[in-house]
C-alpha positions in Angstrom: 80.4 153.6 89.4 82.4 150.4 89.5 85.6 150.2 87.5 85.6 148.2 84.3 88.5 146.5 82.6 90.0 148.4 79.6 90.9 145.2 77.7 89.6 141.7 77.7 91.6 139.1 79.7 92.7 136.2 77.6 91.4 132.6 78.2 94.8 131.5 79.3 95.0 134.3 81.9 91.5 133.5 83.2 92.3 129.7 83.4 95.6 130.3 85.2 93.7 132.3 87.8 91.3 129.4 88.2 94.0 126.7 88.4 93.7 126.4 92.2 89.9 126.2 92.3 89.6 122.5 91.5 88.3 120.2 94.2 90.8 117.7 95.6 89.6 114.1 96.4 89.9 113.1 100.0 92.4 110.3 100.7 90.8 107.5 102.5 92.1 104.1 103.7 90.3 100.9 104.8 90.2 100.2 108.5 92.3 97.2 109.4 89.7 96.0 111.9 86.3 96.6 110.3 87.1 97.6 106.7 85.3 100.9 106.8 86.8 103.9 105.0 88.5 106.4 107.2 91.0 109.2 107.0 94.7 108.1 107.4 96.2 108.5 110.9 92.8 108.9 112.6 90.7 106.7 114.8 88.0 104.7 112.9 84.6 106.3 113.7 82.7 103.0 113.1 84.7 100.7 115.4 87.0 102.9 117.5 90.2 101.1 116.6 93.6 102.8 115.7 96.8 101.0 115.0 95.4 97.6 115.9 94.0 98.5 119.3 90.8 99.9 120.6 91.2 103.6 121.5 87.6 104.7 122.0 84.4 102.7 122.7 81.8 103.2 120.1 78.2 102.9 121.2 76.2 100.5 119.2 72.8 101.8 118.0 69.8 99.7 118.8 67.3 99.0 116.0 63.8 100.2 116.3 62.3 96.7 115.9 64.0 95.5 119.1 
């Protein structure tokens, strides 16, 4: 048998417990080179630039029609 509460928890007590369950929006910034959204202090995944210079080379995908 599982234990059961002797008294009902109030709505305030329940809501205080759930205060940390809210989702937090991810902070994104625009890339200074291509304008795509990226995380701050990270290399842009679409163009490979960071802090005004190219850090990694990003392969360009070929279209199926070519």
